[in-house]
All heavy atoms as TSV, in Angstrom:
chain	resi	resn	atom	element	x	y	z
A	1	MET	N	N	104.268	106.741	85.643
A	1	MET	CA	C	105.678	106.833	85.348
A	1	MET	C	C	105.855	106.544	83.865
A	1	MET	O	O	105.297	105.597	83.336
A	1	MET	CB	C	106.452	105.831	86.205
A	1	MET	CG	C	107.937	105.874	85.968
A	1	MET	SD	S	108.871	104.664	86.931
A	1	MET	CE	C	108.479	105.069	88.597
A	2	SER	N	N	106.605	107.365	83.229
A	2	SER	CA	C	106.910	107.154	81.820
A	2	SER	C	C	107.615	105.805	81.652
A	2	SER	O	O	108.614	105.536	82.316
A	2	SER	CB	C	107.806	108.280	81.319
A	2	SER	OG	O	108.336	107.978	80.060
A	3	ALA	N	N	107.069	104.996	80.775
A	3	ALA	CA	C	107.647	103.667	80.574
A	3	ALA	C	C	109.090	103.760	80.095
A	3	ALA	O	O	109.938	102.958	80.502
A	3	ALA	CB	C	106.803	102.882	79.575
A	4	ASN	N	N	109.381	104.748	79.264
A	4	ASN	CA	C	110.732	104.923	78.750
A	4	ASN	C	C	111.704	105.278	79.878
A	4	ASN	O	O	112.799	104.713	79.966
A	4	ASN	CB	C	110.737	106.008	77.671
A	4	ASN	CG	C	112.051	106.117	76.962
A	4	ASN	OD1	O	112.793	105.160	76.850
A	4	ASN	ND2	N	112.353	107.311	76.477
A	5	GLU	N	N	111.322	106.203	80.723
A	5	GLU	CA	C	112.182	106.608	81.835
A	5	GLU	C	C	112.337	105.470	82.848
A	5	GLU	O	O	113.405	105.283	83.417
A	5	GLU	CB	C	111.620	107.858	82.518
A	5	GLU	CG	C	111.727	109.106	81.674
A	5	GLU	CD	C	113.163	109.511	81.401
A	5	GLU	OE1	O	113.988	109.492	82.330
A	5	GLU	OE2	O	113.452	109.834	80.243
A	6	LYS	N	N	111.268	104.733	83.071
A	6	LYS	CA	C	111.332	103.600	84.002
A	6	LYS	C	C	112.304	102.552	83.472
A	6	LYS	O	O	113.107	102.005	84.226
A	6	LYS	CB	C	109.948	102.993	84.188
A	6	LYS	CG	C	109.908	101.895	85.207
A	6	LYS	CD	C	108.502	101.396	85.430
A	6	LYS	CE	C	108.485	100.327	86.498
A	6	LYS	NZ	N	107.143	99.822	86.748
A	7	ALA	N	N	112.253	102.302	82.171
A	7	ALA	CA	C	113.163	101.332	81.565
A	7	ALA	C	C	114.612	101.805	81.674
A	7	ALA	O	O	115.513	101.010	81.963
A	7	ALA	CB	C	112.793	101.097	80.110
A	8	LYS	N	N	114.839	103.106	81.451
A	8	LYS	CA	C	116.193	103.655	81.581
A	8	LYS	C	C	116.706	103.480	83.008
A	8	LYS	O	O	117.864	103.135	83.229
A	8	LYS	CB	C	116.217	105.141	81.223
A	8	LYS	CG	C	116.180	105.438	79.760
A	8	LYS	CD	C	116.273	106.936	79.549
A	8	LYS	CE	C	116.151	107.334	78.106
A	8	LYS	NZ	N	116.212	108.802	77.950
A	9	ALA	N	N	115.838	103.739	83.974
A	9	ALA	CA	C	116.231	103.623	85.380
A	9	ALA	C	C	116.623	102.182	85.712
A	9	ALA	O	O	117.670	101.942	86.321
A	9	ALA	CB	C	115.093	104.087	86.292
A	10	LYS	N	N	115.804	101.236	85.297
A	10	LYS	CA	C	116.102	99.831	85.578
A	10	LYS	C	C	117.381	99.390	84.869
A	10	LYS	O	O	118.187	98.655	85.441
A	10	LYS	CB	C	114.934	98.936	85.156
A	10	LYS	CG	C	113.751	99.029	86.062
A	10	LYS	CD	C	114.087	98.558	87.444
A	10	LYS	CE	C	112.911	98.721	88.382
A	10	LYS	NZ	N	113.270	98.533	89.773
A	11	THR	N	N	117.562	99.839	83.625
A	11	THR	CA	C	118.773	99.488	82.881
A	11	THR	C	C	120.013	100.016	83.589
A	11	THR	O	O	121.008	99.305	83.731
A	11	THR	CB	C	118.704	100.051	81.447
A	11	THR	OG1	O	117.558	99.495	80.795
A	11	THR	CG2	C	119.945	99.709	80.659
A	12	GLU	N	N	119.962	101.273	84.036
A	12	GLU	CA	C	121.103	101.853	84.755
A	12	GLU	C	C	121.371	101.112	86.050
A	12	GLU	O	O	122.526	100.871	86.403
A	12	GLU	CB	C	120.861	103.330	85.028
A	12	GLU	CG	C	120.982	104.196	83.800
A	12	GLU	CD	C	120.637	105.651	84.058
A	12	GLU	OE1	O	119.927	105.953	85.037
A	12	GLU	OE2	O	121.065	106.490	83.255
A	13	GLN	N	N	120.310	100.752	86.763
A	13	GLN	CA	C	120.487	100.042	88.020
A	13	GLN	C	C	121.138	98.678	87.797
A	13	GLN	O	O	122.089	98.313	88.491
A	13	GLN	CB	C	119.135	99.861	88.724
A	13	GLN	CG	C	118.562	101.144	89.256
A	13	GLN	CD	C	117.130	100.987	89.730
A	13	GLN	OE1	O	116.401	100.116	89.245
A	13	GLN	NE2	N	116.704	101.830	90.656
A	14	ILE	N	N	120.641	97.939	86.817
A	14	ILE	CA	C	121.168	96.595	86.554
A	14	ILE	C	C	122.595	96.663	86.021
A	14	ILE	O	O	123.478	95.916	86.460
A	14	ILE	CB	C	120.240	95.840	85.576
A	14	ILE	CG1	C	118.908	95.544	86.274
A	14	ILE	CG2	C	120.890	94.562	85.075
A	14	ILE	CD1	C	117.819	95.071	85.345
A	15	THR	N	N	122.831	97.571	85.066
A	15	THR	CA	C	124.172	97.721	84.495
A	15	THR	C	C	125.168	98.136	85.575
A	15	THR	O	O	126.280	97.616	85.648
A	15	THR	CB	C	124.162	98.767	83.363
A	15	THR	OG1	O	123.192	98.388	82.395
A	15	THR	CG2	C	125.513	98.895	82.711
A	16	GLY	N	N	124.763	99.092	86.396
A	16	GLY	CA	C	125.638	99.563	87.466
A	16	GLY	C	C	125.969	98.479	88.468
A	16	GLY	O	O	127.121	98.319	88.881
A	17	LYS	N	N	124.950	97.710	88.843
A	17	LYS	CA	C	125.172	96.633	89.813
A	17	LYS	C	C	126.129	95.585	89.244
A	17	LYS	O	O	127.035	95.121	89.933
A	17	LYS	CB	C	123.844	95.983	90.194
A	17	LYS	CG	C	123.953	94.991	91.321
A	17	LYS	CD	C	122.594	94.535	91.783
A	17	LYS	CE	C	121.977	95.644	92.608
A	17	LYS	NZ	N	120.827	95.251	93.378
A	18	ALA	N	N	125.944	95.247	87.954
A	18	ALA	CA	C	126.821	94.255	87.319
A	18	ALA	C	C	128.249	94.782	87.222
A	18	ALA	O	O	129.208	94.061	87.524
A	18	ALA	CB	C	126.291	93.913	85.932
A	19	GLU	N	N	128.392	96.033	86.797
A	19	GLU	CA	C	129.732	96.616	86.664
A	19	GLU	C	C	130.430	96.703	88.021
A	19	GLU	O	O	131.623	96.425	88.134
A	19	GLU	CB	C	129.626	98.000	86.032
A	19	GLU	CG	C	130.952	98.599	85.656
A	19	GLU	CD	C	130.823	99.902	84.876
A	19	GLU	OE1	O	129.734	100.219	84.383
A	19	GLU	OE2	O	131.847	100.596	84.778
A	20	LYS	N	N	129.671	97.052	89.043
A	20	LYS	CA	C	130.233	97.132	90.393
A	20	LYS	C	C	130.714	95.755	90.854
A	20	LYS	O	O	131.806	95.628	91.405
A	20	LYS	CB	C	129.175	97.676	91.355
A	20	LYS	CG	C	129.652	97.857	92.771
A	20	LYS	CD	C	128.650	98.580	93.643
A	20	LYS	CE	C	127.443	97.765	93.926
A	20	LYS	NZ	N	126.534	98.363	94.922
A	21	SER	N	N	129.925	94.729	90.594
A	21	SER	CA	C	130.295	93.368	90.991
A	21	SER	C	C	131.534	92.878	90.248
A	21	SER	O	O	132.419	92.267	90.852
A	21	SER	CB	C	129.136	92.409	90.725
A	21	SER	OG	O	128.038	92.743	91.543
A	22	VAL	N	N	131.591	93.141	88.945
A	22	VAL	CA	C	132.754	92.729	88.164
A	22	VAL	C	C	134.000	93.466	88.647
A	22	VAL	O	O	135.063	92.872	88.806
A	22	VAL	CB	C	132.521	92.963	86.650
A	22	VAL	CG1	C	133.805	92.775	85.864
A	22	VAL	CG2	C	131.436	92.036	86.128
A	23	GLY	N	N	133.856	94.769	88.888
A	23	GLY	CA	C	134.980	95.557	89.385
A	23	GLY	C	C	135.503	95.031	90.709
A	23	GLY	O	O	136.713	94.941	90.930
A	24	ARG	N	N	134.581	94.664	91.580
A	24	ARG	CA	C	134.979	94.123	92.886
A	24	ARG	C	C	135.664	92.772	92.714
A	24	ARG	O	O	136.669	92.489	93.370
A	24	ARG	CB	C	133.749	93.983	93.783
A	24	ARG	CG	C	134.080	93.562	95.192
A	24	ARG	CD	C	132.871	93.540	96.102
A	24	ARG	NE	N	132.313	94.880	96.231
A	24	ARG	CZ	C	131.002	95.132	96.264
A	24	ARG	NH1	N	130.125	94.155	96.203
A	24	ARG	NH2	N	130.570	96.366	96.392
A	25	ALA	N	N	135.142	91.941	91.797
A	25	ALA	CA	C	135.691	90.595	91.590
A	25	ALA	C	C	137.107	90.633	91.028
A	25	ALA	O	O	137.945	89.809	91.405
A	25	ALA	CB	C	134.787	89.794	90.664
A	26	VAL	N	N	137.371	91.578	90.126
A	26	VAL	CA	C	138.698	91.637	89.515
A	26	VAL	C	C	139.637	92.605	90.233
A	26	VAL	O	O	140.790	92.747	89.849
A	26	VAL	CB	C	138.630	91.992	88.005
A	26	VAL	CG1	C	137.866	90.935	87.244
A	26	VAL	CG2	C	138.046	93.362	87.774
A	27	GLY	N	N	139.126	93.279	91.243
A	27	GLY	CA	C	139.963	94.193	92.009
A	27	GLY	C	C	140.190	95.538	91.338
A	27	GLY	O	O	141.170	96.212	91.610
A	28	ASN	N	N	139.274	95.934	90.464
A	28	ASN	CA	C	139.386	97.208	89.763
A	28	ASN	C	C	138.505	98.235	90.477
A	28	ASN	O	O	137.281	98.261	90.295
A	28	ASN	CB	C	138.953	97.031	88.303
A	28	ASN	CG	C	139.191	98.263	87.466
A	28	ASN	OD1	O	139.207	99.377	87.972
A	28	ASN	ND2	N	139.343	98.058	86.169
A	29	GLU	N	N	139.130	99.082	91.288
A	29	GLU	CA	C	138.376	100.054	92.082
A	29	GLU	C	C	137.653	101.075	91.221
A	29	GLU	O	O	136.548	101.505	91.558
A	29	GLU	CB	C	139.308	100.765	93.059
A	29	GLU	CG	C	139.836	99.855	94.144
A	29	GLU	CD	C	140.785	100.567	95.101
A	29	GLU	OE1	O	140.940	101.798	95.006
A	29	GLU	OE2	O	141.380	99.883	95.946
A	30	ARG	N	N	138.264	101.454	90.111
A	30	ARG	CA	C	137.631	102.447	89.232
A	30	ARG	C	C	136.338	101.881	88.630
A	30	ARG	O	O	135.311	102.563	88.604
A	30	ARG	CB	C	138.590	102.853	88.122
A	30	ARG	CG	C	138.001	103.890	87.204
A	30	ARG	CD	C	139.005	104.355	86.181
A	30	ARG	NE	N	138.388	105.321	85.289
A	30	ARG	CZ	C	138.799	105.582	84.084
A	30	ARG	NH1	N	139.883	104.993	83.625
A	30	ARG	NH2	N	138.177	106.442	83.342
A	31	MET	N	N	136.384	100.647	88.162
A	31	MET	CA	C	135.193	100.014	87.596
A	31	MET	C	C	134.110	99.871	88.650
A	31	MET	O	O	132.926	100.105	88.384
A	31	MET	CB	C	135.529	98.650	87.001
A	31	MET	CG	C	134.345	97.961	86.352
A	31	MET	SD	S	134.748	96.305	85.750
A	31	MET	CE	C	135.471	96.719	84.179
A	32	GLU	N	N	134.515	99.516	89.840
A	32	GLU	CA	C	133.572	99.366	90.940
A	32	GLU	C	C	132.905	100.706	91.259
A	32	GLU	O	O	131.689	100.783	91.446
A	32	GLU	CB	C	134.288	98.828	92.176
A	32	GLU	CG	C	133.379	98.508	93.325
A	32	GLU	CD	C	134.113	97.909	94.509
A	32	GLU	OE1	O	135.300	97.541	94.389
A	32	GLU	OE2	O	133.491	97.825	95.582
A	33	ALA	N	N	133.688	101.778	91.267
A	33	ALA	CA	C	133.149	103.107	91.545
A	33	ALA	C	C	132.212	103.574	90.431
A	33	ALA	O	O	131.159	104.162	90.703
A	33	ALA	CB	C	134.283	104.110	91.716
A	34	GLU	N	N	132.579	103.312	89.183
A	34	GLU	CA	C	131.717	103.689	88.062
A	34	GLU	C	C	130.401	102.918	88.114
A	34	GLU	O	O	129.342	103.467	87.815
A	34	GLU	CB	C	132.421	103.450	86.733
A	34	GLU	CG	C	133.525	104.446	86.456
A	34	GLU	CD	C	134.312	104.133	85.188
A	34	GLU	OE1	O	134.041	103.110	84.526
A	34	GLU	OE2	O	135.225	104.921	84.870
A	35	GLY	N	N	130.468	101.662	88.496
A	35	GLY	CA	C	129.253	100.858	88.639
A	35	GLY	C	C	128.357	101.397	89.732
A	35	GLY	O	O	127.135	101.494	89.558
A	36	SER	N	N	128.955	101.782	90.838
A	36	SER	CA	C	128.175	102.371	91.929
A	36	SER	C	C	127.512	103.663	91.489
A	36	SER	O	O	126.355	103.940	91.825
A	36	SER	CB	C	129.072	102.642	93.140
A	36	SER	OG	O	129.525	101.446	93.700
A	37	SER	N	N	128.239	104.443	90.712
A	37	SER	CA	C	127.705	105.707	90.200
A	37	SER	C	C	126.513	105.469	89.280
A	37	SER	O	O	125.488	106.143	89.390
A	37	SER	CB	C	128.806	106.461	89.462
A	37	SER	OG	O	128.298	107.620	88.861
A	38	LYS	N	N	126.631	104.515	88.369
A	38	LYS	CA	C	125.533	104.208	87.453
A	38	LYS	C	C	124.314	103.696	88.211
A	38	LYS	O	O	123.181	104.049	87.902
A	38	LYS	CB	C	125.964	103.167	86.423
A	38	LYS	CG	C	126.849	103.710	85.348
A	38	LYS	CD	C	127.228	102.628	84.351
A	38	LYS	CE	C	128.249	103.145	83.362
A	38	LYS	NZ	N	128.683	102.078	82.442
A	39	GLU	N	N	124.565	102.855	89.193
A	39	GLU	CA	C	123.470	102.310	89.985
A	39	GLU	C	C	122.743	103.430	90.739
A	39	GLU	O	O	121.512	103.485	90.760
A	39	GLU	CB	C	123.998	101.265	90.964
A	39	GLU	CG	C	122.917	100.526	91.703
A	39	GLU	CD	C	123.466	99.431	92.594
A	39	GLU	OE1	O	124.694	99.338	92.803
A	39	GLU	OE2	O	122.643	98.649	93.091
A	40	ALA	N	N	123.511	104.354	91.314
A	40	ALA	CA	C	122.914	105.481	92.035
A	40	ALA	C	C	122.134	106.384	91.080
A	40	ALA	O	O	121.055	106.875	91.422
A	40	ALA	CB	C	123.996	106.279	92.743
A	41	LYS	N	N	122.656	106.591	89.888
A	41	LYS	CA	C	121.958	107.408	88.888
A	41	LYS	C	C	120.616	106.768	88.537
A	41	LYS	O	O	119.601	107.460	88.422
A	41	LYS	CB	C	122.824	107.548	87.639
A	41	LYS	CG	C	122.256	108.464	86.600
A	41	LYS	CD	C	123.217	108.602	85.427
A	41	LYS	CE	C	122.618	109.444	84.326
A	41	LYS	NZ	N	123.495	109.525	83.157
A	42	GLY	N	N	120.599	105.457	88.380
A	42	GLY	CA	C	119.347	104.744	88.114
A	42	GLY	C	C	118.376	104.864	89.269
A	42	GLY	O	O	117.172	105.048	89.062
A	43	ASP	N	N	118.883	104.778	90.495
A	43	ASP	CA	C	118.036	104.928	91.674
A	43	ASP	C	C	117.411	106.322	91.717
A	43	ASP	O	O	116.223	106.472	92.022
A	43	ASP	CB	C	118.841	104.688	92.956
A	43	ASP	CG	C	119.265	103.239	93.129
A	43	ASP	OD1	O	118.679	102.346	92.474
A	43	ASP	OD2	O	120.204	102.999	93.926
A	44	LEU	N	N	118.212	107.332	91.407
A	44	LEU	CA	C	117.699	108.705	91.418
A	44	LEU	C	C	116.656	108.920	90.327
A	44	LEU	O	O	115.643	109.586	90.538
A	44	LEU	CB	C	118.839	109.704	91.256
A	44	LEU	CG	C	119.771	109.833	92.450
A	44	LEU	CD1	C	120.966	110.722	92.099
A	44	LEU	CD2	C	119.026	110.399	93.638
A	45	ARG	N	N	116.916	108.376	89.141
A	45	ARG	CA	C	115.953	108.515	88.045
A	45	ARG	C	C	114.629	107.856	88.436
A	45	ARG	O	O	113.549	108.399	88.200
A	45	ARG	CB	C	116.496	107.880	86.772
A	45	ARG	CG	C	115.617	108.106	85.561
A	45	ARG	CD	C	116.107	107.355	84.336
A	45	ARG	NE	N	117.460	107.673	83.953
A	45	ARG	CZ	C	117.794	108.609	83.057
A	45	ARG	NH1	N	116.865	109.313	82.465
A	45	ARG	NH2	N	119.064	108.814	82.757
A	46	ASP	N	N	114.701	106.683	89.057
A	46	ASP	CA	C	113.508	105.968	89.496
A	46	ASP	C	C	112.745	106.782	90.541
A	46	ASP	O	O	111.521	106.926	90.464
A	46	ASP	CB	C	113.907	104.602	90.058
A	46	ASP	CG	C	112.727	103.703	90.338
A	46	ASP	OD1	O	111.793	103.666	89.513
A	46	ASP	OD2	O	112.755	103.007	91.373
A	47	ALA	N	N	113.466	107.340	91.496
A	47	ALA	CA	C	112.835	108.155	92.536
A	47	ALA	C	C	112.181	109.404	91.933
A	47	ALA	O	O	111.080	109.792	92.346
A	47	ALA	CB	C	113.860	108.555	93.591
A	48	LYS	N	N	112.839	110.013	90.963
A	48	LYS	CA	C	112.286	111.209	90.310
A	48	LYS	C	C	110.962	110.878	89.623
A	48	LYS	O	O	109.985	111.613	89.759
A	48	LYS	CB	C	113.282	111.759	89.291
A	48	LYS	CG	C	112.758	112.950	88.497
A	48	LYS	CD	C	113.720	113.359	87.409
A	48	LYS	CE	C	113.505	112.440	86.232
A	48	LYS	NZ	N	114.163	112.847	85.000
A	49	GLU	N	N	110.937	109.769	88.917
A	49	GLU	CA	C	109.720	109.373	88.206
A	49	GLU	C	C	108.599	109.028	89.191
A	49	GLU	O	O	107.442	109.372	88.956
A	49	GLU	CB	C	109.988	108.199	87.276
A	49	GLU	CG	C	110.852	108.574	86.081
A	49	GLU	CD	C	110.248	109.670	85.232
A	49	GLU	OE1	O	109.040	109.627	84.926
A	49	GLU	OE2	O	110.986	110.598	84.875
A	50	LYS	N	N	108.930	108.396	90.297
A	50	LYS	CA	C	107.917	108.088	91.300
A	50	LYS	C	C	107.358	109.359	91.929
A	50	LYS	O	O	106.170	109.467	92.189
A	50	LYS	CB	C	108.494	107.164	92.374
A	50	LYS	CG	C	108.651	105.750	91.898
A	50	LYS	CD	C	109.196	104.835	92.976
A	50	LYS	CE	C	109.365	103.429	92.434
A	50	LYS	NZ	N	109.927	102.517	93.449
A	51	ALA	N	N	108.219	110.340	92.149
A	51	ALA	CA	C	107.777	111.625	92.703
A	51	ALA	C	C	106.853	112.345	91.719
A	51	ALA	O	O	105.846	112.923	92.123
A	51	ALA	CB	C	108.980	112.492	93.050
A	52	LYS	N	N	107.213	112.291	90.435
A	52	LYS	CA	C	106.353	112.931	89.421
A	52	LYS	C	C	104.979	112.258	89.392
A	52	LYS	O	O	103.971	112.935	89.256
A	52	LYS	CB	C	107.019	112.853	88.046
A	52	LYS	CG	C	108.142	113.843	87.878
A	52	LYS	CD	C	108.975	113.704	86.620
A	52	LYS	CE	C	108.304	113.354	85.359
A	52	LYS	NZ	N	109.237	113.263	84.202
A	53	ASP	N	N	104.952	110.949	89.524
A	53	ASP	CA	C	103.678	110.226	89.545
A	53	ASP	C	C	102.853	110.611	90.766
A	53	ASP	O	O	101.630	110.762	90.682
A	53	ASP	CB	C	103.899	108.714	89.539
A	53	ASP	CG	C	104.315	108.199	88.170
A	53	ASP	OD1	O	104.157	108.925	87.173
A	53	ASP	OD2	O	104.808	107.049	88.109
A	54	ALA	N	N	103.514	110.761	91.907
A	54	ALA	CA	C	102.799	111.107	93.137
A	54	ALA	C	C	102.172	112.498	93.035
A	54	ALA	O	O	101.074	112.728	93.531
A	54	ALA	CB	C	103.755	111.041	94.321
A	55	VAL	N	N	102.849	113.418	92.367
A	55	VAL	CA	C	102.334	114.768	92.219
A	55	VAL	C	C	101.120	114.782	91.283
A	55	VAL	O	O	100.168	115.516	91.499
A	55	VAL	CB	C	103.434	115.724	91.699
A	55	VAL	CG1	C	102.870	117.064	91.296
A	55	VAL	CG2	C	104.523	115.883	92.753
A	56	LYS	N	N	101.149	113.933	90.260
A	56	LYS	CA	C	100.049	113.879	89.300
A	56	LYS	C	C	98.778	113.341	89.917
A	56	LYS	O	O	97.688	113.661	89.484
A	56	LYS	CB	C	100.442	113.006	88.101
A	56	LYS	CG	C	101.463	113.654	87.203
A	56	LYS	CD	C	101.782	112.735	86.042
A	56	LYS	CE	C	102.868	113.346	85.173
A	56	LYS	NZ	N	103.238	112.439	84.053
A	57	GLU	N	N	98.892	112.484	90.925
A	57	GLU	CA	C	97.709	111.849	91.528
A	57	GLU	C	C	97.016	112.733	92.487
A	57	GLU	O	O	97.024	113.656	92.930
A	57	GLU	CB	C	98.106	110.556	92.236
A	57	GLU	CG	C	98.564	109.514	91.273
A	57	GLU	CD	C	98.990	108.241	91.977
A	57	GLU	OE1	O	98.892	108.143	93.207
A	57	GLU	OE2	O	99.435	107.336	91.277
């Protein structure tokens, strides 16, 4: 897995999770939804990189 892509995936996951939690805590549905979106994007990027690694092996 490309270290750069892996780092991007983890950053998106962590940022998304934090934004989702803050949005939920303050009652901001839009922030919560954006956080969920970022977290899902990070999950997808991570899955894509894992799939690429599996194909290479």
